[in-house]
C-alpha positions in Angstrom: 0.9 -3.5 12.8 0.9 -3.3 9.0 1.8 -0.3 6.7 1.5 0.1 2.8 3.7 2.3 0.8 1.6 2.8 -2.2 3.0 4.3 -5.5 1.0 5.4 -8.6 2.3 6.2 -12.0 1.9 9.9 -13.3 1.3 10.8 -17.0 4.6 11.0 -19.0 6.2 14.4 -18.5 3.9 15.8 -16.0 5.3 17.9 -13.1 8.8 17.6 -15.0 10.7 20.9 -15.6 10.9 22.1 -19.2 13.6 20.0 -20.9 13.4 16.7 -18.9 10.2 15.4 -20.8 12.3 14.4 -23.9 15.7 16.0 -24.3 17.6 16.2 -21.1 19.9 19.0 -22.3 19.2 22.8 -22.4 20.8 25.7 -24.3 22.8 27.9 -22.3 24.7 31.1 -23.8 28.5 31.3 -23.3 29.3 33.9 -25.9 27.3 36.5 -27.7 25.0 35.0 -30.4 26.5 31.4 -29.4 24.6 28.7 -27.6 25.8 25.1 -26.3 24.0 22.3 -24.9 24.3 21.8 -21.2 22.6 19.0 -19.0 19.6 19.6 -17.0 19.4 18.0 -13.4 16.3 15.6 -13.9 17.2 13.1 -11.3 15.3 14.7 -8.7 12.0 14.3 -10.7 10.0 11.1 -10.8 7.1 9.7 -13.0 5.2 8.3 -9.9 3.6 9.6 -6.8 3.4 8.1 -3.4 0.3 8.2 -1.1 0.7 9.8 2.3 -1.9 10.9 4.7 -1.8 13.6 7.4 -2.5 12.7 11.0 -5.0 14.5 13.1 -3.6 17.2 15.3 -5.1 15.4 18.3 -3.4 11.9 17.6 -1.5 10.6 20.4 1.2 9.3 18.0 3.0 11.7 15.9 0.1 14.4 15.5 0.1 16.3 12.2 2.8 14.0 10.8 2.5 12.8 7.2 2.2 9.1 7.3 1.9 6.1 5.2 -1.7 4.4 5.6 -1.6 1.4 8.0 -2.7 0.2 11.4 -3.2 -2.7 13.6 -4.1 -6.2 12.5 -7.7 -7.5 13.4 -9.1 -10.8 13.9 -11.2 -10.4 10.8 -8.1 -10.5 8.7 -7.8 -14.1 9.7 -11.3 -15.1 8.9 -11.7 -18.6 7.1 -14.0 -16.6 4.9 -11.1 -15.2 2.9 -10.1 -18.7 1.6 -13.6 -19.3 0.6 -13.6 -15.9 -1.4 -10.5 -16.8 -3.3 -11.6 -20.2 -3.9 -14.9 -19.0 -5.3 -12.9 -16.8 -7.8 -10.8 -19.7 -9.0 -7.7 -19.4 -6.9 -6.1 -22.6 -5.4 -4.2 -23.1 -2.0 -1.2 -23.3 -4.1 -1.9 -19.7 -5.5 -2.1 -18.5 -1.8 1.0 -20.4 -0.6 3.0 -18.5 -2.9 2.7 -15.5 -0.7 4.3 -17.4 2.3 8.0 -16.9 2.7 9.7 -20.1 3.7 13.1 -21.0 4.8 14.1 -17.5 5.9 14.5 -15.7 9.2 11.0 -14.1 9.8 10.4 -11.4 12.5 8.7 -12.3 15.7 5.8 -10.5 14.4 5.1 -13.3 11.8 5.4 -15.9 14.1 2.0 -18.0 13.8 -0.3 -18.9 16.7 -2.1 -22.3 16.9 -5.6 -21.0 16.5 -4.9 -19.1 13.2 -6.8 -20.2 10.1 -4.8 -18.1 7.8 -1.1 -17.7 7.6 0.3 -14.2 8.6 1.9 -13.7 5.3 -1.6 -13.5 4.0 -3.4 -12.0 7.1 -1.1 -8.9 7.3 -1.4 -8.2 3.6 -5.2 -8.2 4.2 -4.7 -5.8 7.2 -2.7 -3.3 5.3 -5.1 -3.5 2.4 -8.1 -2.8 4.9 -6.2 0.0 6.6 -5.4 1.7 3.3 -9.1 1.6 2.3 -10.2 2.7 5.6 -7.9 5.7 5.6 -7.7 6.7 1.9 -10.6 5.1 0.1 -8.4 3.2 -2.1 -9.4 -0.5 -2.4 -7.0 -2.6 -4.1 -8.4 -5.3 -6.3 -6.7 -8.0 -8.5 -6.3 -7.1 -12.1 -7.8 -9.1 -14.6 -4.6 -9.1 -16.5 -3.1 -11.3 -13.7 0.0 -9.0 -13.3 1.9 -9.6 -9.9 3.8 -6.4 -10.1 0.9 -3.7 -10.4 -2.6 -3.6 -9.0 -5.5 -1.4 -9.6 -8.0 0.5 -7.6 -11.6 -0.3 -7.6 -13.8 2.7 -9.0 -16.9 3.1 -6.8 -20.0 4.2 -8.5 -20.4 7.3 -6.3 -18.6 9.2 -3.4 -21.5 8.5 -1.1 -21.0 4.9 -1.7 -17.3 4.8 -1.2 -17.8 7.0 2.2 -20.5 4.4 3.5 -18.2 1.5 2.8 -15.3 3.2 4.6 -17.5 3.8 7.6 -18.7 0.4 7.6 -15.2 -1.2 7.4 -13.8 1.2 9.9 -16.6 0.3 12.4 -16.2 -3.4 11.7 -13.2 -4.9 9.9 -15.3 -7.9 8.9 -17.2 -5.9 6.3 -14.2 -5.8 4.0 -14.8 -9.2 3.2 -18.5 -8.3 2.5 -17.3 -5.4 0.3 -15.2 -7.6 -1.9 -17.9 -10.1 -2.4 -20.3 -7.1 -3.4 -17.9 -5.7 -6.0 -17.1 -9.0 -7.3 -13.3 -9.1 -6.7 -10.4 -10.3 -4.6 -7.9 -8.2 -2.9 -4.7 -8.0 -4.8 -2.4 -9.9 -2.2 0.2 -10.8 -4.9 0.9 -7.2 -5.7 1.6 -6.3 -2.1 5.3 -6.9 -1.7 6.6 -7.3 1.9 9.6 -4.7 2.2 10.9 -4.6 5.8 10.0 -4.8 9.7 10.5 -1.8 11.9 10.3 -1.7 15.5 10.4 1.6 17.3 13.7 2.1 19.0 13.6 2.1 22.9 15.4 5.5 23.1 12.4 7.2 21.4 10.0 5.9 24.4 9.9 9.3 26.0 9.0 11.1 22.7 6.3 8.6 21.5 5.2 6.8 24.8 4.8 3.6 22.9 6.4 1.1 20.6 5.3 -0.3 17.2 6.3 -3.5 15.8 5.3 -2.9 12.1 5.7 -4.8 8.7 6.1 -2.3 5.7 4.8 -3.4 2.3 4.9 -1.8 -1.1 2.5 -1.8 -3.9 2.2 -0.2 -7.3 -0.8 1.1 -9.1 -0.8 1.4 -12.9 
């Protein structure tokens, strides 16, 4: 499986307590008619938000829990058509090769099989982008600025168009490739950074009844 931890910037000063926006000190009275500056604890406030979704109450795994978007990889994530899409937009094999981790220990989940036309470093990124779109409606596209640290979300013309594509992709993962061709963009694989591999501990078997081998990725929206 693949999961995305997606963060987005907030407007400067929004949701911060008074005093944290510019001056991190507040006035307190110690004696009559006398004020001194004292620090405000601003370290628990951040200038970004993280996307989380609430699972359905009838879900077999962690019902009602708040989770990051993600899910299992599909055969469509290995489709050769993805290489054609990137080539059509001017990306080379070397550009895609940058995403492949080499000469480092890799989890068993990332061990390639003989019939895979796309490396797992790419396919799992496509899977987490696809699952994030299915579950939240956020479609990550490569920014025209070429930044590898921040991505952007595609803006659909209407909510009905967004909902229609979410349904299509959920029903058939192959539709994600068609979606990118229609919107004239490529998925931003470079902004999706591999973070960690988690495997459900065996001692939780009685609570969750199943184990997941999951790659976590992170990405940031401007």
